[in-house]
C-alpha positions as CSV (number, residue, x, y, z in Angstrom):
1,M,0.1,0.0,0.2
2,S,1.1,3.8,-0.3
3,S,1.7,6.0,2.2
4,T,-1.4,7.2,4.0
5,I,-1.3,10.8,5.7
6,L,-3.8,12.7,7.7
7,E,-2.6,16.3,8.1
8,Q,-3.5,18.5,11.1
9,G,-2.1,22.3,10.7
10,D,1.7,22.3,10.8
11,F,2.2,18.6,11.5
12,R,1.1,15.3,10.2
13,I,0.7,11.6,11.0
14,V,2.0,9.2,8.1
15,F,1.5,5.3,7.6
16,G,4.2,3.8,5.5
17,E,4.0,1.9,2.3
18,H,4.4,-1.3,3.5
19,P,1.7,-3.9,5.6
20,Q,2.6,-3.2,9.4
21,S,5.3,-0.6,8.8
22,G,3.6,2.0,11.8
23,Y,3.9,5.4,11.5
24,H,5.8,8.7,11.8
25,L,5.4,12.1,12.5
26,E,6.3,15.0,10.0
27,V,6.2,18.8,10.7
28,R,6.1,21.7,8.3
29,E,9.1,23.7,8.0
30,G,8.2,26.8,5.8
31,S,6.8,25.2,2.6
32,L,8.7,21.5,3.3
33,W,7.5,18.7,5.3
34,R,10.0,16.9,7.4
35,R,10.3,13.9,9.3
36,A,10.2,14.5,13.1
37,S,10.4,11.0,14.6
38,S,11.8,7.7,13.8
39,P,9.7,5.6,11.3
40,N,7.6,2.6,12.1
41,N,6.2,3.5,15.4
42,S,3.2,1.1,16.7
43,L,0.4,2.5,18.0
44,V,0.6,0.3,21.2
45,S,3.9,-1.0,22.1
46,G,4.7,-4.1,24.1
47,P,5.1,-8.1,22.8
48,S,1.3,-8.7,23.5
49,F,0.4,-5.7,21.3
50,D,2.9,-4.0,18.7
51,L,0.0,-2.7,17.0
52,R,0.7,-1.5,13.0
53,P,-2.2,-1.9,10.5
54,T,-2.7,-4.2,7.9
55,E,-5.4,-2.4,6.4
56,I,-5.9,1.4,6.0
57,R,-9.2,3.2,4.6
58,A,-8.6,7.0,4.3
59,S,-11.1,9.9,3.9
60,Q,-10.2,13.7,3.9
61,Q,-11.2,13.9,7.7
62,E,-10.1,10.4,9.1
63,L,-8.4,7.1,8.9
64,H,-9.6,4.0,9.7
65,L,-7.0,1.1,10.6
66,K,-7.5,-2.6,11.0
67,G,-5.0,-5.4,11.8
68,K,-4.4,-8.6,13.6
69,Q,-1.8,-9.1,16.6
70,A,0.7,-11.7,15.8
71,L,1.4,-13.1,19.4
72,H,-2.2,-13.6,20.6
73,G,-4.2,-13.6,17.5
74,Y,-6.7,-10.7,18.1
75,S,-8.3,-8.7,16.0
76,W,-8.0,-4.8,16.4
77,G,-9.5,-1.6,14.5
78,A,-8.4,2.1,15.0
79,K,-10.0,5.5,14.2
80,I,-7.5,8.5,13.8
81,T,-9.1,11.9,13.4
82,R,-8.3,15.3,13.7
83,V,-9.4,17.5,16.9
84,G,-9.7,21.2,17.2
85,T,-6.5,22.8,15.7
86,Q,-3.6,21.2,17.6
87,W,-4.6,17.4,18.1
88,I,-4.7,14.0,16.2
89,K,-6.8,11.8,18.2
90,V,-6.0,8.0,18.2
91,E,-9.0,5.7,19.4
92,I,-8.0,2.1,19.3
93,T,-10.6,-0.9,19.9
94,I,-9.1,-4.4,20.9
95,D,-11.4,-7.3,20.5
96,S,-9.8,-9.1,23.5
97,P,-9.7,-12.8,24.0
98,G,-8.0,-12.5,27.4
99,F,-4.5,-13.0,27.6
100,V,-1.1,-12.7,29.8
101,L,0.8,-9.3,30.1
102,G,4.6,-8.8,30.9
103,K,5.9,-12.1,30.9
104,I,8.1,-11.3,28.0
105,G,9.9,-7.9,26.7
106,G,9.2,-5.7,29.8
107,I,6.2,-3.7,31.0
108,E,3.3,-3.7,28.8
109,P,1.0,-2.0,27.3
110,E,3.0,1.3,26.4
111,I,2.2,4.2,24.2
112,T,5.6,5.7,23.2
113,L,6.8,7.9,20.4
114,D,10.2,7.2,18.9
115,L,11.9,10.3,18.7
116,G,15.0,8.8,17.2
117,A,18.6,8.9,18.0
118,L,19.9,11.6,20.4
119,P,22.6,14.3,19.5
120,P,26.3,14.2,20.2
121,Y,27.0,15.4,23.8
122,E,23.3,14.6,24.5
123,R,24.0,14.8,28.4
124,G,25.3,18.5,28.2
125,D,24.2,21.1,25.6
126,H,20.8,19.1,24.5
127,V,19.8,18.7,28.3
128,W,20.6,22.1,28.9
129,F,18.2,23.5,26.5
130,K,15.3,20.9,26.2
131,V,12.0,21.3,27.5
132,N,10.6,18.1,29.4
133,I,7.1,18.4,31.1
134,D,6.7,15.0,33.1
135,N,3.4,14.2,34.5
136,P,1.7,13.2,36.8
137,T,2.8,15.9,39.4
138,K,5.2,14.7,42.1
139,W,6.1,16.2,45.5
140,N,9.3,16.0,47.4
141,D,11.3,14.7,44.4
142,E,9.8,11.2,44.9
143,A,6.3,9.8,44.7
144,R,4.0,10.9,41.8
145,S,0.5,11.8,42.0
146,N,-2.3,10.6,39.7
147,D,-3.5,13.9,38.1
148,F,-2.6,15.0,34.9
149,P,-2.5,12.7,32.1
150,A,-0.1,14.5,29.5
151,T,3.6,15.2,28.5
152,Y,5.5,17.8,26.3
153,Y,9.1,17.6,24.9
154,Y,11.2,20.1,23.0
155,D,14.2,19.0,21.0
156,P,16.8,21.9,20.9
157,Y,18.4,20.4,18.2
158,G,15.7,19.4,15.6
159,H,13.6,22.3,16.8
160,N,10.6,20.2,17.1
161,E,8.2,19.9,19.7
162,F,5.5,17.0,20.9
163,R,2.6,16.8,23.3
164,M,0.7,13.8,24.0
165,F,-2.6,13.5,26.2
166,F,-3.9,10.2,27.4
167,D,-7.6,9.6,27.8
168,M,-7.9,7.7,31.0
169,S,-11.5,7.5,31.2
170,A,-11.2,5.3,28.2
171,M,-9.2,2.8,29.6
172,S,-11.3,0.9,31.9
173,W,-9.2,-2.3,31.5
174,M,-6.7,-0.7,33.7
175,G,-6.4,-2.1,37.4
176,P,-4.5,-4.2,40.0
177,E,-4.9,-7.2,37.8
178,N,-2.7,-5.6,34.9
179,V,-1.4,-1.9,35.0
180,A,-2.6,0.0,38.2
181,R,-2.5,3.2,35.7
182,F,-0.2,5.7,37.7
183,R,0.9,3.2,40.1
184,D,2.7,1.9,37.1
185,L,3.0,4.6,34.5
186,R,4.3,7.9,33.9
187,C,3.7,10.5,31.0
188,G,7.1,11.8,30.0
189,F,10.8,11.6,28.5
190,R,12.6,8.4,28.4
191,R,16.3,7.6,27.0
192,R,17.0,4.3,25.7
193,F,20.0,2.6,24.7
194,D,20.1,-0.3,22.1
195,G,23.5,0.2,20.4
196,E,22.7,3.5,19.7
197,L,21.3,6.4,22.2
198,K,17.7,7.1,21.5
199,A,14.7,8.9,22.8
200,E,11.1,8.3,23.3
201,L,7.8,9.9,24.5
202,G,4.7,9.0,25.9
203,L,2.9,6.7,28.6
204,I,5.9,5.0,30.1
205,G,5.9,1.8,32.3
206,E,7.8,1.6,35.5
207,T,6.4,-1.2,37.5
208,Q,3.9,-4.1,36.2
209,S,0.9,-4.8,39.1
210,G,-0.4,-7.7,37.4
211,F,-0.5,-9.8,34.3
212,I,-4.2,-10.4,32.9
213,F,-5.2,-8.4,30.3
214,P,-9.1,-8.7,30.2
215,Q,-11.5,-10.4,27.9
216,G,-13.9,-8.2,25.7
217,E,-13.8,-5.1,23.8
218,Q,-11.0,-2.7,25.2
219,R,-10.5,0.8,24.4
220,I,-7.1,2.7,24.2
221,V,-7.6,6.3,23.6
222,Y,-4.7,9.0,23.1
223,Y,-4.0,12.3,21.3
224,I,-0.7,13.5,19.5
225,G,0.5,17.0,18.8
226,A,3.5,18.3,16.8
227,G,5.1,21.3,15.5
228,H,8.5,22.8,14.5
229,R,9.5,26.2,16.2
230,E,13.0,27.8,16.0
231,H,15.4,28.1,18.8
232,F,16.2,31.6,18.1
233,P,15.9,34.4,19.0
234,T,14.4,32.8,22.4
235,S,14.1,29.5,23.2
236,P,10.6,27.8,24.8
237,T,10.4,28.1,28.5
238,A,9.1,25.2,30.8
239,R,7.0,27.7,32.4
240,G,5.4,29.0,29.0
241,E,5.0,25.3,27.7
242,L,3.4,24.3,30.6
243,I,0.7,27.1,30.1
244,S,0.3,25.9,26.3
245,L,0.1,22.2,27.2
246,V,-2.4,22.6,30.1
247,E,-4.4,25.3,27.9
248,S,-4.5,22.9,24.7
249,C,-5.5,19.7,26.7
250,L,-8.6,21.8,28.3
251,A,-10.0,21.7,24.9
252,L,-10.3,18.0,25.4
253,L,-12.3,17.7,28.2
254,P,-15.8,16.3,27.7
255,E,-19.2,18.3,28.6
256,P,-19.9,18.0,32.2
257,S,-22.1,15.1,33.3
258,E,-25.5,15.0,34.9
259,F,-25.9,15.6,38.5
260,P,-26.0,12.9,40.8
261,K,-29.0,11.6,42.1
262,N,-30.1,13.2,45.3
263,A,-28.0,16.3,44.5
264,T,-30.9,19.0,44.9
265,S,-28.9,22.2,45.3
266,W,-25.9,23.7,47.1
267,D,-28.3,26.0,48.8
268,D,-30.1,22.5,50.6
269,F,-26.9,21.2,51.1
270,A,-25.6,24.1,53.0
271,R,-28.6,24.1,55.2
272,G,-28.4,20.5,55.7
273,S,-24.9,20.9,56.7
274,A,-25.6,23.8,59.1
275,K,-28.0,21.5,61.1
276,D,-25.4,18.4,61.3
277,L,-22.9,21.2,62.3
278,M,-25.1,21.9,65.2
279,D,-25.4,18.5,66.3
280,T,-23.8,18.4,69.8
281,D,-23.3,14.4,69.8
282,H,-21.5,14.0,66.7
283,S,-19.8,17.2,66.0
284,W,-18.7,18.8,69.1
285,S,-16.7,17.9,72.1
286,T,-15.7,19.5,75.5
287,D,-12.5,20.2,77.6
288,N,-11.6,22.4,80.4
289,D,-11.8,25.4,78.1
290,G,-15.5,24.7,76.8
291,E,-17.2,23.2,73.9
292,H,-15.2,22.9,70.5
293,L,-15.9,21.5,67.0
294,M,-13.8,18.2,66.1
295,G,-12.3,17.4,63.1
296,Y,-14.2,14.3,62.2
297,V,-17.9,13.1,63.0
298,D,-17.6,11.1,66.1
299,A,-13.8,11.6,66.3
300,R,-13.8,8.7,63.9
301,S,-11.0,8.1,61.1
302,D,-10.0,4.3,60.5
303,A,-7.1,5.2,58.2
304,W,-5.7,7.9,60.9
305,A,-5.7,5.5,63.4
306,L,-4.4,2.6,61.4
307,A,-1.2,5.4,60.4
308,M,-0.9,6.7,63.9
309,G,-0.8,2.7,64.9
310,A,2.3,2.2,62.4
311,R,3.8,5.1,64.1
312,G,3.6,3.6,67.5
313,R,1.1,6.2,68.6
314,E,-2.6,6.4,69.3
315,W,-5.4,8.1,67.2
316,E,-7.1,11.2,69.3
317,G,-9.8,13.0,67.2
318,T,-11.8,14.4,69.7
319,G,-9.7,17.6,70.6
320,P,-10.4,21.2,69.3
321,C,-10.1,21.6,65.2
322,L,-9.8,25.2,65.2
323,E,-9.8,25.1,61.1
324,A,-13.0,23.5,61.1
325,G,-14.5,26.6,63.1
326,L,-12.5,29.0,60.6
327,W,-13.3,27.1,57.5
328,I,-16.8,27.4,58.6
329,L,-16.9,31.0,59.8
330,H,-15.4,32.9,56.8
331,P,-18.4,32.0,54.0
332,L,-20.9,32.4,57.2
333,E,-19.6,36.1,57.8
334,I,-20.1,36.7,54.1
335,L,-23.2,35.1,53.6
336,S,-24.7,37.0,56.7
337,R,-24.2,39.9,54.6
338,V,-25.5,38.9,51.4
339,R,-28.2,36.3,52.4
340,P,-29.3,37.2,55.9
341,D,-32.4,35.1,55.1
342,L,-30.5,32.0,55.3
343,P,-31.0,30.1,59.0
344,F,-27.0,30.2,59.7
345,E,-26.8,32.7,62.5
346,P,-27.1,30.0,65.3
347,L,-24.0,28.1,63.8
348,R,-22.3,31.2,63.0
349,Q,-22.3,32.6,66.7
350,R,-21.7,29.6,68.1
351,V,-18.5,28.8,66.1
352,N,-17.4,32.2,66.4
353,T,-17.4,31.9,70.5
354,F,-15.2,28.6,69.9
355,T,-12.5,30.2,67.4
356,R,-12.2,33.6,69.0
357,R,-11.6,32.0,72.3
358,Q,-9.1,29.5,70.8
359,I,-7.4,32.3,68.9
360,L,-7.1,34.4,72.1
361,S,-6.3,31.7,74.6
362,S,-3.1,32.3,76.7
363,Q,-2.2,28.2,75.9
364,S,-2.2,28.9,72.1
365,D,0.7,27.7,70.2
366,L,-0.6,29.0,67.3
367,F,-0.1,32.7,68.5
368,G,2.5,31.9,71.1
369,G,5.2,33.6,69.6
370,I,8.7,32.2,69.4
371,A,8.8,28.8,71.5
372,S,11.0,28.4,74.5
373,K,11.9,24.7,73.2
374,P,11.7,22.9,70.4
375,M,8.3,22.9,68.4
376,N,7.9,21.3,65.0
377,V,5.4,23.3,63.1
378,G,3.7,22.2,59.6
379,T,4.4,25.4,57.7
380,W,1.3,25.6,55.3
381,Q,-1.0,25.0,58.2
382,Y,0.5,27.6,60.3
383,I,0.4,30.2,57.6
384,Y,-3.0,29.1,56.1
385,I,-4.8,29.3,59.8
386,I,-3.3,32.4,60.5
387,A,-4.4,34.1,57.1
388,E,-8.0,32.7,57.7
389,C,-7.9,34.2,61.1
390,W,-6.8,37.5,59.5
391,R,-9.9,37.4,56.8
392,I,-12.5,36.3,59.2
393,Y,-11.7,39.2,61.6
394,A,-10.8,41.7,59.4
395,L,-14.5,41.5,58.2
396,S,-15.5,42.4,61.9
397,N,-12.7,44.9,62.4
398,D,-12.0,43.0,65.5
399,K,-8.9,45.0,66.9
400,E,-7.9,42.4,69.8
401,V,-7.6,39.6,67.2
402,L,-5.9,41.3,64.4
403,E,-3.0,42.9,66.8
404,R,-2.5,39.3,68.1
405,I,-2.1,38.1,64.6
406,L,0.2,41.0,63.5
407,K,2.5,40.1,66.8
408,E,2.7,36.7,65.6
409,V,3.5,37.7,61.8
410,H,6.4,39.7,63.1
411,E,8.1,37.7,65.6
412,V,7.8,34.3,63.7
413,M,6.2,34.6,60.3
414,L,8.5,36.9,58.8
415,P,11.7,36.1,60.6
416,M,11.1,32.3,59.6
417,V,11.0,33.4,55.9
418,A,14.1,35.4,55.9
419,N,15.9,32.5,57.6
420,T,14.8,30.2,54.9
421,G,15.2,32.7,52.0
422,G,11.7,32.8,50.9
423,V,12.0,29.0,49.9
424,F,9.3,27.5,52.4
425,P,9.9,24.2,54.1
426,L,7.5,21.6,54.9
427,E,8.3,22.2,58.4
428,F,9.8,24.8,60.8
429,D,11.1,24.8,64.3
430,K,9.3,27.4,65.9
431,S,12.1,27.8,68.7
432,T,14.8,28.7,65.9
433,L,12.6,29.7,63.2
434,R,14.4,27.5,60.4
435,K,13.8,24.7,58.4
436,I,13.5,20.9,59.9
437,G,13.3,17.7,58.3
438,S,14.1,17.1,54.6
439,G,10.6,18.1,53.4
440,D,9.9,21.1,50.9
441,G,6.9,23.1,50.8
442,H,7.8,26.0,47.8
443,A,3.9,26.4,46.7
444,I,3.5,27.5,50.2
445,G,4.9,30.9,49.1
446,G,1.9,31.8,46.9
447,L,-0.3,31.0,50.3
448,F,2.0,33.5,52.1
449,A,1.9,36.0,49.3
450,L,-1.9,36.2,49.6
451,F,-1.8,36.7,53.1
452,M,0.7,39.8,52.8
453,L,-1.6,41.2,50.2
454,E,-4.5,41.1,52.4
455,I,-2.6,42.7,55.2
456,A,-1.3,45.4,53.1
457,Q,-4.9,46.2,51.7
458,Y,-6.1,46.5,55.5
459,T,-3.2,48.2,57.0
460,A,-2.0,50.6,53.9
461,D,1.4,49.4,54.8
462,E,3.2,48.7,51.5
463,S,6.0,46.7,53.1
464,Y,3.5,43.7,53.2
465,R,3.2,44.0,49.4
466,E,6.7,44.0,49.0
467,H,7.1,40.6,50.9
468,A,4.3,39.2,48.9
469,K,6.2,40.1,45.3
470,A,9.7,38.8,46.7
471,A,7.9,35.4,47.6
472,L,6.1,35.0,44.1
473,I,9.2,35.9,42.4
474,T,10.9,33.0,43.9
475,L,8.0,30.6,43.2
476,Y,7.9,31.5,39.9
477,N,11.6,31.0,39.3
478,L,11.8,27.5,40.8
479,P,11.8,24.5,38.5
480,I,8.1,23.7,37.5
481,N,8.0,20.2,38.6
482,A,9.2,21.4,42.1
483,I,6.1,23.2,43.3
484,T,3.4,21.2,43.2
485,Q,1.9,20.0,46.9
486,E,-1.2,21.1,48.5
487,S,-3.2,21.9,45.3
488,F,-4.8,24.8,46.5
489,L,-1.3,26.4,47.3
490,T,-0.4,27.2,43.5
491,A,-4.0,28.8,43.2
492,H,-3.2,31.1,46.1
493,A,-0.3,32.2,44.1
494,A,-2.5,32.7,40.9
495,D,-5.1,34.9,43.0
496,A,-1.9,37.1,44.5
497,A,-0.5,37.5,41.3
498,D,-3.8,38.6,39.6
499,R,-4.1,41.1,42.6
500,L,-0.8,42.3,41.9
501,A,-1.5,42.5,38.3
502,A,-4.3,45.0,38.9
503,L,-2.2,46.9,41.1
504,D,0.7,47.3,39.1
505,K,-0.6,47.4,35.5
506,E,2.9,48.7,34.1
507,N,4.3,45.1,34.7
508,P,3.2,42.5,32.7
509,E,5.0,39.9,34.3
510,W,2.5,39.6,37.2
511,A,-0.5,38.6,34.7
512,Q,1.6,35.9,33.0
513,M,2.6,34.5,36.7
514,S,-1.3,34.6,37.4
515,R,-1.5,32.4,34.1
516,Y,1.2,30.0,34.9
517,F,0.2,29.3,38.6
518,V,-3.6,28.6,37.2
519,A,-1.8,26.3,34.9
520,Q,0.3,24.4,37.5
521,S,-3.4,24.4,39.5
522,L,-5.1,22.7,36.5
523,R,-2.3,20.2,36.6
524,M,-3.6,18.8,39.7
525,M,-7.0,18.5,38.5
526,Y,-8.3,14.8,37.8
527,W,-8.8,14.7,34.0
528,Y,-10.7,11.5,33.8
529,N,-13.0,9.5,35.3
530,D,-12.2,6.0,37.5
531,S,-14.2,3.1,35.9
532,T,-11.3,0.6,36.9
533,S,-14.0,-1.0,39.4
534,E,-17.3,-0.9,40.2
535,R,-16.9,0.8,43.4
536,N,-14.8,3.5,41.7
537,K,-17.4,3.6,39.1
538,M,-20.1,5.0,41.7
539,V,-18.4,8.4,41.5
540,E,-17.5,10.8,38.7
541,Q,-14.0,12.3,39.6
542,L,-13.5,14.3,36.4
543,G,-13.1,17.9,37.7
544,M,-12.1,17.1,41.2
545,F,-8.4,17.9,42.2
546,V,-5.8,15.8,43.9
547,A,-6.0,16.6,47.7
548,C,-2.0,16.9,48.0
549,G,0.8,15.6,45.5
550,T,1.4,12.0,46.3
551,I,-1.9,11.6,48.2
552,N,-3.4,10.4,45.4
553,Y,-7.3,10.9,46.1
554,P,-9.6,13.7,45.7
555,A,-10.6,15.4,48.8
556,F,-13.8,17.6,49.5
557,F,-11.8,20.5,51.2
558,E,-9.5,20.8,48.5
559,N,-11.6,20.5,45.7
560,L,-14.0,23.5,46.7
561,E,-10.9,25.5,47.5
562,M,-9.6,25.1,44.2
563,D,-12.9,26.0,42.5
564,A,-13.3,29.1,45.0
565,R,-9.8,30.3,44.1
566,L,-10.1,29.5,40.4
567,S,-13.8,31.2,40.1
568,A,-12.0,34.5,40.7
569,L,-9.3,34.0,37.8
570,I,-11.6,33.5,34.7
571,N,-10.0,36.4,33.2
572,V,-6.2,35.5,33.6
573,G,-6.1,34.5,29.9
574,T,-6.6,30.8,30.4
575,P,-9.3,30.0,27.6
576,K,-12.8,30.9,29.0
577,K,-15.0,28.6,27.7
578,E,-13.0,25.5,28.8
579,F,-12.1,27.5,32.3
580,L,-15.8,27.7,32.9
581,S,-16.3,24.1,32.0
582,V,-13.8,23.0,34.8
583,L,-15.9,25.0,37.3
584,D,-19.3,23.5,35.9
585,H,-17.7,20.0,36.5
586,G,-16.8,21.0,39.9
587,R,-20.3,22.2,40.5
588,R,-21.6,18.9,39.8
589,V,-19.1,16.3,40.7
590,N,-18.6,17.7,44.3
591,F,-21.9,16.3,45.5
592,H,-20.3,12.8,45.4
593,F,-18.9,13.4,48.8
594,F,-21.8,13.1,50.6
595,P,-23.6,10.3,52.3
596,V,-27.0,11.5,51.3
597,V,-25.8,11.1,47.6
598,Q,-23.6,7.9,48.1
599,P,-24.9,6.3,51.1
600,D,-23.1,2.8,49.8
601,L,-19.6,4.3,49.8
602,Y,-18.7,3.6,53.5
603,G,-21.8,2.4,55.1
604,P,-24.3,3.8,57.3
605,M,-23.2,7.2,58.3
606,P,-24.6,9.3,61.5
607,L,-25.0,12.8,59.5
608,Q,-25.9,12.8,55.9
609,Y,-24.4,16.4,55.2
610,I,-21.2,16.1,56.5
611,P,-19.0,15.4,53.6
612,Y,-16.4,12.1,53.2
613,E,-13.2,13.4,53.5
614,E,-12.5,11.2,50.3
615,V,-13.8,9.2,47.4
616,P,-12.4,6.0,45.9
617,V,-9.8,6.3,42.9
618,L,-7.6,3.5,41.9
619,E,-4.3,4.8,43.3
620,G,-5.8,6.4,46.4
621,G,-5.3,3.5,48.6
622,L,-6.4,0.0,49.1
623,A,-9.5,-1.0,51.1
624,S,-7.0,-2.0,54.0
625,D,-6.0,1.8,54.4
626,G,-9.3,2.3,56.3
627,F,-12.1,4.9,55.9
628,I,-10.6,8.4,56.3
629,G,-13.9,10.1,57.8
630,Q,-16.5,12.5,57.7
631,E,-14.6,15.7,57.7
632,I,-16.2,18.2,59.8
633,Y,-13.1,20.5,59.0
634,G,-14.1,20.6,55.7
635,S,-17.8,21.1,55.9
636,G,-17.2,24.9,55.9
637,W,-16.5,24.5,52.0
638,V,-20.3,23.7,51.6
639,F,-21.1,27.3,52.4
640,R,-18.2,28.3,50.3
641,A,-19.9,26.2,47.4
642,L,-23.3,27.9,48.0
643,L,-21.4,31.2,47.6
644,I,-19.7,30.4,44.4
645,W,-22.9,28.7,42.7
646,E,-26.1,29.6,44.3
647,A,-26.0,32.6,47.1
648,I,-26.8,35.5,44.7
649,S,-28.0,34.2,41.2
650,T,-29.2,30.8,40.0
651,C,-30.9,30.1,36.8
652,T,-34.1,27.6,36.7
653,N,-32.3,25.5,34.2
654,R,-29.8,24.0,36.0
655,E,-27.8,23.1,33.0
656,L,-26.6,26.7,32.8
657,M,-24.3,27.7,35.6
658,V,-24.4,30.9,37.4
659,V,-20.7,31.1,38.9
660,N,-19.8,34.3,41.3
661,T,-16.0,35.2,40.8
662,T,-15.8,37.4,43.9
663,S,-16.6,35.0,46.7
664,Y,-13.1,35.8,48.2
665,R,-13.0,39.6,47.0
666,E,-15.7,41.2,49.3
667,S,-17.2,44.1,47.1
668,K,-20.7,45.9,46.9
669,K,-20.4,45.0,43.0
670,V,-20.3,41.6,42.5
671,T,-19.1,40.0,39.0
672,L,-21.0,36.7,37.9
673,V,-20.7,34.7,34.8
674,V,-23.6,32.6,33.4
675,S,-22.3,29.8,31.1
676,N,-23.3,26.7,29.1
677,S,-21.0,23.8,29.2
678,T,-23.3,21.6,27.5
679,A,-23.4,20.6,23.7
680,T,-27.1,21.8,23.1
681,I,-28.8,25.7,23.7
682,Q,-30.0,26.3,26.8
683,S,-32.3,28.6,27.9
684,G,-34.0,29.7,31.4
685,E,-34.6,32.4,33.7
686,L,-31.9,34.0,35.9
687,E,-33.6,34.1,39.6
688,F,-31.7,36.3,42.5
689,P,-32.5,34.8,45.9
690,A,-30.0,37.6,47.3
691,L,-33.0,40.2,47.0
692,A,-34.9,39.2,49.9
693,S,-36.5,41.4,52.6
694,G,-37.3,44.1,50.4
695,K,-33.9,44.4,48.6
696,K,-33.2,45.9,45.3
697,A,-30.4,45.7,42.9
698,K,-28.8,46.9,39.4
699,V,-28.0,44.2,37.1
700,S,-26.4,44.5,33.8
701,L,-25.8,41.6,31.3
702,T,-22.7,41.8,28.6
703,Q,-22.0,39.1,26.0
704,D,-18.8,39.0,23.9
705,G,-18.4,43.0,24.8
706,D,-22.3,43.8,23.8
707,L,-24.7,44.9,26.5
708,L,-27.8,42.9,26.4
709,G,-29.7,45.1,29.0
710,N,-30.1,46.7,32.5
711,W,-32.2,45.9,34.8
712,T,-33.4,47.2,38.7
713,L,-34.8,44.0,40.3
714,S,-36.9,43.3,43.3
715,S,-37.5,40.2,45.3
716,G,-38.8,37.5,43.0
717,E,-38.0,39.1,39.6
718,R,-36.4,37.2,36.9
719,I,-34.2,37.9,33.8
720,P,-34.9,35.6,30.4
721,V,-31.7,34.1,29.0
722,E,-30.6,31.7,26.2
723,I,-27.3,30.5,25.6
724,L,-25.6,28.7,22.7
725,P,-23.2,25.7,23.6
726,G,-19.8,26.9,24.9
727,K,-20.9,30.3,25.4
728,Y,-21.6,32.5,28.2
729,I,-23.0,36.0,29.9
730,E,-21.2,38.2,32.2
731,M,-23.2,39.8,34.8
732,L,-22.6,42.8,37.2
733,Y,-24.9,43.0,40.1
734,E,-25.1,45.6,42.6
735,E,-27.4,45.9,45.5
736,I,-28.9,49.7,45.8
737,S,-31.0,49.5,48.9
738,S,-32.7,47.1,51.5
């Protein structure tokens, strides 16, 4: 057969002239096409696969391939199509008889693109100037997470770039009995020596969990992109290419799924959570200082009990959990202003009594200044809790608490930052204010920067802004694979950089920083649904976020923190249609964390509206690891969800999302976006539950820069809207009377 070509912009995939000759990639250089990879690549590699077609049927839009695997004799087919403007999609269907994997020829299956021979002095000049983005993310230079299934590589000698994205939702055959996904695989670059030093890119195996490829129809789906770009006058940067990779992959996300059964509304769930959080028997405990919230319902966490036992300690979960109160209190303080009709005031007052007492206690380690003896302190927890205290009590202008916080900042926090050179440690000693242990927490710089900006705004002291700038510049210049830890930390960095961009319009670097930190944040999202077991299929994970680098499961608190922070960053430059789709995924899938929606995940629960800490995912642990618990400490994020999606405005058609972009930026003028992430036209009426008790508001709607209309609304009035697929309307809302 003759060569068969499918062209996509400035690159193309070419299948050779002879049967089973495989494919190579070519890129356009000016008016010429040049080969960019080795010839004869298989679509899937490994002795049990080695898929190269014996039959190809081509049309202008796509290729249809067929073949028969030599070792096991099964038939397979593939469809290769153009997607968008940057990708070629490869979708393979295997009619599997069931067979043994990995017994000869190493780990399989793999999906790799042979890039050919590496250049002379490869370990020097080539390594210095190449750009390589491996995934999933990792932390502390060790274990990987299970988040972003994509990779990018730029060759500074050939001036060619390659990117790949792997659709893990389609690969339901993965599991402990064969390839346990990201326990066994990574997306990235690998050197190979077979008499000549070569390189390859793709889905690369590192271990083999099991050896049975299941019987029946099995799918393998991935995407390839390539191009030619000159090295000079400037070479690509890892930061810039990470932005490009993430943003190009966003276009591959499917439309959001349906809402889970029993997922009524975030308003309903917030009301249910408020009732459950007032439950003295399951949510509260007492000590000599009075009553306090616990971290988990009934202080139960089987997983933590096992973990503490392995370290020779006992799990004790009945003590005060200050962050539980803080994460409840901040959204409730805002809701008390924008939605005083909601029945949350008794909970707000009760929680405030607990948190304020904890902060001002003479026994508080958190606000105790420099310790008199060695004291290990988790850096992100320390800065985060103090920053949250500031946010809450700056709202009420509580001078006593704010002065206590500033004293701690100047005695401990700022000297610790100076002692570590702004490269934040995982832990520090509160007696020496220096790093302890081997762990790093680089992205804590984003959390610190945002806190400094909030103090600067309140005090009008510009020195705090300088601390924020220094922290962000350090974080921005660290290696891209070194700054992922707690997922929301890079979102804090993006928020801080965006605020600096608004304050310093003459410096475009702040806006670029914000877009980069958004890309780092989205890198820690789950880009697929897990169908590797019947239990995992109960939940849709796509649109959730990994709790922390290496923890490998999605958690409710981190998910909602990410959605809240990202909702304020819609205008940083990330493609808005896709960015809104991410938030719409989150609006829907985070209902899966509640017993009322998923009663069978962990068995009977005492409270139905307190979220599970985690939901199941293949790499997230085995059943023997135990149930982590119902997180009281994360329940405040239910109220944050209400603020993001429903507190001010909703739509009668639930398929249209209304997202509040200012839930963390208190203002009389609230900016909202109404979006349609589905594949069909959607219409409905905008409602305004915030207009209770005689309130009125001015509302204006714009689309693509055109004014759709201005309204002055009272309680109960609505605005009709109709939105095309992938489109959105921007809304400005301002209360004018009460």
